[in-house]
C-alpha positions as CSV (number, residue, x, y, z in Angstrom):
1,M,-13.5,4.7,26.5
2,K,-15.5,1.5,27.5
3,L,-15.5,-1.9,25.9
4,F,-18.7,-3.5,24.9
5,I,-18.9,-7.2,24.5
6,N,-20.4,-7.4,20.7
7,I,-17.6,-4.8,19.6
8,T,-14.9,-6.7,21.5
9,R,-15.9,-10.1,19.9
10,A,-15.6,-8.5,16.4
11,V,-12.2,-7.5,17.0
12,I,-11.4,-10.9,18.1
13,Q,-13.2,-12.6,15.2
14,A,-11.2,-10.4,12.8
15,L,-7.9,-11.2,14.5
16,Q,-8.8,-15.0,14.2
17,M,-9.4,-14.8,10.5
18,I,-6.3,-12.7,9.9
19,F,-3.9,-15.1,11.8
20,D,-5.6,-18.4,11.9
21,E,-7.2,-18.2,8.4
22,H,-4.4,-16.3,6.8
23,K,-6.9,-13.8,5.2
24,Y,-5.8,-10.2,4.2
25,A,-6.6,-7.6,7.0
26,D,-8.4,-5.0,4.7
27,K,-10.8,-7.9,3.4
28,V,-11.4,-9.2,6.9
29,I,-12.3,-5.7,8.1
30,E,-14.9,-5.2,5.4
31,K,-16.4,-8.6,6.1
32,V,-16.6,-8.0,9.8
33,L,-18.1,-4.7,9.5
34,R,-20.8,-5.9,7.0
35,Q,-22.1,-8.2,9.7
36,N,-23.9,-5.5,11.7
37,P,-25.3,-2.6,9.8
38,K,-26.5,-1.2,13.1
39,W,-22.9,-0.3,14.2
40,G,-22.3,3.5,14.3
41,A,-19.3,5.2,12.8
42,R,-17.4,5.2,16.3
43,D,-17.9,1.5,16.7
44,R,-16.6,0.7,13.1
45,R,-13.7,2.9,13.7
46,F,-12.8,1.2,17.1
47,I,-13.0,-2.3,15.4
48,A,-10.9,-1.3,12.3
49,E,-8.4,0.7,14.1
50,T,-7.9,-1.8,17.1
51,T,-7.6,-4.8,14.7
52,Y,-5.0,-3.1,12.7
53,D,-3.2,-2.0,15.9
54,I,-3.2,-5.4,17.5
55,V,-1.9,-6.8,14.1
56,R,0.8,-4.2,13.9
57,W,2.0,-4.8,17.4
58,Q,1.2,-8.6,17.6
59,R,4.9,-9.8,18.6
60,L,5.2,-7.0,21.3
61,L,1.9,-7.8,22.7
62,Q,2.4,-11.5,22.7
63,N,5.7,-11.1,24.7
64,I,4.6,-8.6,27.3
65,T,1.3,-10.5,28.0
66,E,3.0,-14.1,27.7
67,A,0.1,-15.1,25.5
68,E,-0.2,-18.3,23.5
69,A,-0.1,-17.5,19.7
70,D,-3.8,-17.8,19.4
71,D,-5.0,-16.1,22.6
72,Y,-6.3,-13.1,21.1
73,W,-8.1,-12.0,24.1
74,K,-4.9,-11.6,25.9
75,L,-3.4,-9.6,23.1
76,L,-6.6,-7.3,23.2
77,G,-6.1,-7.0,27.0
78,G,-2.6,-6.1,26.7
79,W,-3.4,-3.6,24.0
80,C,-6.1,-2.0,26.3
81,I,-3.5,-1.7,29.1
82,L,-1.0,0.0,26.8
83,N,-3.7,2.5,25.5
84,N,-5.3,3.2,29.0
85,V,-8.5,1.4,28.2
86,P,-10.1,0.0,31.5
87,L,-10.3,-3.8,31.5
88,P,-14.0,-4.9,32.2
89,D,-14.2,-7.9,34.7
90,W,-14.6,-10.4,32.2
91,Q,-13.3,-14.0,32.3
92,E,-11.3,-13.7,29.2
93,F,-9.0,-11.0,30.8
94,K,-8.3,-13.0,33.9
95,G,-4.7,-13.4,34.8
96,L,-3.5,-10.1,33.1
97,D,-1.2,-8.1,35.6
98,E,-0.9,-4.6,34.6
99,K,2.2,-4.0,36.6
100,K,4.1,-7.2,35.2
101,I,3.0,-6.0,31.5
102,M,4.5,-2.6,32.1
103,Q,7.7,-4.3,33.5
104,R,8.1,-6.6,30.5
105,L,7.5,-3.6,28.2
106,E,10.3,-1.8,29.5
107,K,12.6,-4.9,28.8
108,M,11.1,-5.2,25.4
109,N,11.8,-1.6,24.4
110,S,15.4,-2.2,24.5
111,I,15.3,-5.0,21.8
112,R,14.5,-3.6,18.4
113,R,12.7,-6.6,16.9
114,F,10.3,-6.6,20.0
115,R,10.0,-3.0,20.2
116,E,9.0,-2.5,16.6
117,S,7.2,-5.9,16.6
118,I,8.9,-7.5,13.5
119,P,10.1,-11.0,12.6
120,D,13.9,-11.8,13.4
121,W,14.7,-12.4,9.7
122,L,12.9,-9.2,8.3
123,D,14.7,-7.1,11.0
124,E,18.0,-8.7,9.9
125,L,17.3,-8.2,6.3
126,G,16.5,-4.5,6.6
127,E,19.5,-3.8,8.8
128,T,21.8,-5.7,6.1
129,E,20.3,-3.8,3.2
130,L,19.7,-0.2,4.8
131,S,22.3,-0.1,7.4
132,D,21.7,2.7,9.9
133,R,18.8,4.0,8.0
134,W,16.7,0.9,8.9
135,D,16.0,2.0,12.4
136,K,14.3,5.2,11.2
137,E,12.2,3.6,8.4
138,L,11.1,0.8,10.5
139,H,9.7,3.0,13.1
140,A,7.9,5.0,10.5
141,L,6.5,1.7,9.0
142,N,4.7,1.3,12.3
143,E,2.8,4.5,12.3
144,E,-0.8,4.5,11.0
145,A,-1.1,5.4,7.6
146,C,-2.7,8.7,6.2
147,V,-5.9,8.5,4.0
148,V,-5.1,10.6,0.9
149,L,-7.2,11.4,-2.2
150,R,-6.2,12.1,-5.6
151,T,-8.4,14.7,-7.3
152,N,-9.6,13.4,-10.8
153,L,-8.9,16.4,-12.7
154,L,-10.9,15.1,-15.8
155,K,-13.9,16.0,-13.8
156,I,-13.3,18.4,-11.2
157,S,-10.5,20.7,-9.8
158,K,-9.0,20.3,-6.4
159,R,-10.3,23.5,-5.0
160,E,-14.0,22.4,-6.1
161,L,-13.5,18.9,-4.5
162,R,-12.2,20.1,-1.4
163,Q,-15.2,22.7,-1.0
164,Q,-17.6,19.9,-1.8
165,L,-16.2,17.5,0.8
166,E,-16.1,20.5,3.4
167,E,-19.8,21.1,2.9
168,S,-20.5,17.4,3.8
169,G,-18.3,17.8,7.0
170,I,-15.0,16.2,5.6
171,V,-12.1,18.3,6.2
172,T,-8.9,17.9,4.2
173,E,-5.4,19.2,4.2
174,L,-3.5,20.4,1.2
175,L,-0.1,18.7,0.6
176,V,2.4,21.1,-1.0
177,D,4.5,18.7,-2.8
178,F,1.5,16.6,-4.3
179,P,-0.5,18.8,-6.7
180,D,-3.5,16.5,-7.1
181,A,-3.6,15.3,-3.4
182,L,-6.0,16.0,-0.4
183,M,-5.3,14.5,3.0
184,L,-8.2,13.7,5.2
185,Q,-7.9,15.1,8.8
186,Q,-9.9,12.2,10.3
187,R,-9.8,8.8,9.0
188,Q,-13.3,7.6,7.7
189,N,-14.9,5.5,5.2
190,I,-15.0,7.7,2.2
191,F,-16.3,5.3,-0.4
192,G,-20.0,6.0,0.2
193,H,-19.8,9.7,-0.5
194,P,-21.4,11.1,-3.6
195,A,-18.1,12.6,-4.9
196,F,-16.5,9.2,-4.9
197,K,-19.5,7.6,-6.8
198,E,-19.3,10.7,-9.3
199,G,-15.6,9.8,-10.0
200,Y,-14.3,13.0,-8.5
201,F,-11.4,11.2,-6.6
202,E,-9.7,8.0,-6.0
203,V,-7.9,6.9,-2.7
204,Q,-4.3,6.9,-3.5
205,D,-1.4,7.5,-1.2
206,A,0.7,10.8,-1.8
207,A,3.9,8.9,-2.5
208,S,2.0,6.7,-5.0
209,Q,0.8,9.7,-6.7
210,T,4.4,10.6,-7.6
211,I,4.8,7.6,-10.1
212,A,2.6,8.6,-12.9
213,P,3.9,12.1,-13.4
214,Y,7.5,10.6,-13.3
215,L,6.8,9.1,-16.6
216,N,6.6,12.6,-18.2
217,V,3.7,11.7,-20.4
218,E,1.9,14.0,-22.8
219,P,-1.5,14.1,-24.4
220,G,-1.4,12.0,-27.6
221,M,1.3,9.6,-26.4
222,R,1.1,5.7,-26.5
223,V,1.6,4.6,-23.0
224,I,1.6,1.0,-21.6
225,D,1.0,0.3,-18.1
226,A,2.3,-3.3,-18.1
227,C,1.5,-4.5,-14.4
228,A,-1.5,-2.4,-14.0
229,G,-3.4,-4.4,-11.4
230,A,-6.7,-2.5,-10.7
231,G,-5.2,0.5,-12.3
232,G,-4.8,3.3,-9.8
233,K,-1.8,4.7,-11.7
234,S,-3.4,4.0,-15.3
235,L,-6.3,6.3,-14.2
236,H,-3.8,8.8,-13.1
237,L,-2.0,8.7,-16.5
238,A,-5.2,9.2,-18.1
239,A,-5.9,12.4,-16.3
240,I,-2.4,13.8,-16.9
241,M,-2.9,13.0,-20.6
242,K,-6.3,14.8,-20.6
243,N,-7.9,11.6,-22.2
244,K,-5.9,12.0,-25.2
245,G,-3.6,9.4,-26.8
246,R,-3.9,5.7,-25.9
247,I,-3.0,3.7,-22.6
248,I,-2.9,0.0,-22.6
249,A,-3.4,-1.4,-19.1
250,M,-2.0,-4.9,-18.9
251,D,-2.0,-7.5,-16.1
252,V,-1.6,-11.2,-15.8
253,E,-4.9,-11.4,-13.7
254,S,-8.1,-10.7,-15.5
255,H,-10.1,-9.9,-12.3
256,K,-8.1,-7.0,-11.6
257,L,-8.4,-5.4,-15.1
258,E,-12.3,-6.0,-14.6
259,E,-12.0,-3.9,-11.7
260,L,-9.9,-1.4,-13.6
261,K,-12.8,-1.3,-16.3
262,K,-15.3,-0.3,-13.5
263,R,-13.0,2.4,-12.0
264,A,-12.2,3.8,-15.7
265,R,-16.0,4.3,-16.3
266,R,-16.6,5.9,-13.0
267,A,-13.6,8.3,-13.6
268,G,-14.8,9.3,-17.2
269,V,-11.7,7.6,-18.6
270,D,-12.0,6.7,-22.3
271,N,-8.6,6.4,-23.8
272,L,-7.8,3.1,-21.9
273,E,-7.7,-0.4,-23.0
274,A,-7.4,-3.3,-20.7
275,R,-5.5,-6.2,-22.0
276,V,-4.8,-9.6,-20.2
277,I,-1.2,-10.8,-20.4
278,E,-1.9,-14.4,-21.7
279,S,1.5,-15.3,-22.7
280,S,4.9,-14.0,-24.0
281,K,3.2,-13.5,-27.3
282,T,1.0,-10.6,-25.8
283,I,4.2,-8.9,-24.9
284,K,5.9,-9.7,-28.3
285,R,2.9,-8.2,-30.4
286,L,3.7,-4.7,-28.8
287,E,7.5,-4.7,-29.4
288,N,8.6,-1.1,-30.0
289,A,5.1,0.2,-29.4
290,A,5.2,2.4,-26.4
291,D,6.2,5.9,-26.1
292,R,6.2,5.4,-22.2
293,L,6.2,2.3,-20.4
294,L,5.3,1.7,-16.7
295,L,6.6,-1.4,-14.9
296,D,5.2,-1.2,-11.3
297,V,6.4,-4.7,-10.6
298,P,5.3,-7.1,-8.0
299,C,7.4,-6.7,-4.7
300,S,7.8,-7.4,-1.2
301,G,5.3,-4.5,-0.2
302,L,7.7,-3.5,2.6
303,G,7.3,0.1,2.0
304,V,3.5,-0.1,2.5
305,L,3.3,-1.8,5.8
306,K,1.7,1.4,7.3
307,R,-1.4,0.3,5.7
308,N,-0.8,-3.5,5.4
309,P,0.7,-4.4,8.8
310,D,-0.3,-8.1,8.4
311,A,2.1,-8.4,5.4
312,K,5.1,-8.6,7.8
313,W,3.7,-11.8,9.4
314,K,3.0,-13.3,5.9
315,L,6.2,-12.6,4.2
316,S,9.1,-15.0,4.0
317,P,12.6,-15.1,2.9
318,E,11.7,-17.4,0.0
319,F,8.8,-15.1,-1.1
320,I,11.3,-12.2,-1.4
321,A,13.8,-14.3,-3.2
322,N,11.1,-15.4,-5.6
323,V,9.8,-11.9,-6.1
324,R,13.2,-10.7,-7.1
325,E,13.4,-13.3,-9.8
326,L,10.0,-12.2,-11.0
327,Q,11.1,-8.4,-11.1
328,Q,14.2,-9.3,-13.3
329,H,12.0,-11.4,-15.8
330,I,9.6,-8.4,-16.1
331,I,12.2,-5.8,-16.6
332,D,14.2,-8.0,-19.1
333,D,11.1,-9.3,-21.0
334,Y,8.8,-6.3,-21.0
335,S,11.3,-3.6,-21.9
336,M,10.9,-4.7,-25.5
337,M,7.6,-2.9,-25.7
338,L,9.4,0.6,-25.5
339,K,10.2,2.3,-28.6
340,P,13.8,3.6,-29.3
341,G,14.0,7.1,-27.6
342,G,11.1,6.1,-25.2
343,V,11.3,6.2,-21.5
344,M,10.2,3.5,-19.0
345,V,9.7,3.8,-15.3
346,Y,10.7,0.8,-13.1
347,S,8.9,1.2,-9.8
348,T,8.2,-0.8,-6.4
349,C,6.5,-0.3,-3.3
350,S,9.7,-1.5,-1.6
351,I,12.5,0.2,0.2
352,L,15.0,-2.7,-0.1
353,P,17.9,-1.9,-2.5
354,S,17.8,-5.6,-3.8
355,E,14.4,-5.0,-5.3
356,N,15.1,-1.6,-6.5
357,G,18.5,0.0,-7.5
358,K,20.2,-3.4,-7.9
359,Q,17.6,-4.8,-10.1
360,V,18.0,-1.7,-12.3
361,E,21.7,-2.1,-12.3
362,K,21.5,-5.7,-13.2
363,F,19.2,-5.0,-16.3
364,L,21.3,-2.1,-17.6
365,H,24.5,-4.2,-17.2
366,A,22.7,-7.0,-19.2
367,S,21.0,-4.7,-21.9
368,E,24.7,-4.1,-23.4
369,N,24.2,-0.4,-23.5
370,K,20.8,-0.3,-25.3
371,F,19.3,1.5,-22.2
372,E,20.5,4.2,-19.9
373,L,19.5,5.3,-16.3
374,L,18.3,8.9,-16.5
375,D,17.0,9.4,-12.8
376,E,16.1,7.6,-9.7
377,K,14.1,8.5,-6.8
378,I,12.9,7.1,-3.2
379,C,10.2,8.1,-1.2
380,W,10.9,7.0,2.4
381,P,8.3,6.1,4.9
382,S,9.8,8.5,7.1
383,D,8.9,11.3,4.9
384,G,5.3,10.6,6.2
385,F,3.7,8.4,3.4
386,D,4.3,5.0,1.7
387,G,7.8,3.9,0.7
388,F,8.3,3.8,-3.0
389,Y,11.2,3.4,-5.5
390,M,11.2,4.5,-9.1
391,A,13.7,4.7,-11.9
392,Q,13.4,6.5,-15.3
393,I,15.2,4.5,-18.0
394,K,15.6,5.5,-21.6
395,K,15.9,3.2,-24.5
396,K,18.7,4.6,-26.8
């Protein structure tokens, strides 16, 4: 592999936007890649994957290169040395000593917070909450995320979709435990493919695809997805319900629901209504209305660091404390929308018990025996996909 100056500068620009301007990595990559339509697939992949990798390993790279916090050229140089990419004789890489870097790496590998490149406070929190399990899960969270598609069974079968993709050179793998999923063998931008534009699939991690089926919905039910966001799980529910019944997708942010409406049109979903939560009255009007209720609540996002590695540098103890309060507020207040005999699923993309099982325990205790826990499930990052928690709760 050879470094070219324009491609390299694109990586540096992306890192500056992520760390100095505190922008989200995925949005930064989109913006940077739009700048030069002449870049080929290989260049685009290098920019995206190298940027993500340096973000993921930022603390380790900073320590082994002894770089200043904003010396992104040194971080890139350190990344090149670790990945056997020859360093060009550029001024920006002067002073990097490969032998010293490898010696420092050996020392850093014995200290988990450096080896796994994570802030001290987050390493301590993970160990406090997960004990011996933390080592394994933290290591898995530093792996590159797979790209998984969810077949839209309202429009196409998984077999037909797989065949269509293969005919255009996109090879996928079947995932035994995920009935609608296809995993790309090679990472690539799939959003320009005609099958995506036709609404034949959505990009959705395999673990995330377990949440909608966990609600045990049936065609004809009235289902509320109360923290819908851009609606990936709402669309999955619509497919399981075969477009029959009614789904009310709710969120406090109207722009996310606008995106959901576009996605629903593309997917051929017509049993879905998007409704903005303007105040507590929006919730009150739907008291005892839902056969099924999904509360996919805001969380730390710790379970999805594979695909959002910049989040570990943006998180703080204060944010996690605040998000726990919000989770408790949502489960306490939104649960009124469930009918007696109905079932709700509380879910997060976190692996911390304080955001998951402990929140459910607190809710059940406060509900004075009006609700009961039917089941709970954890998808661990070490299983190969994102980390998720989900609990089935019945209203008596």
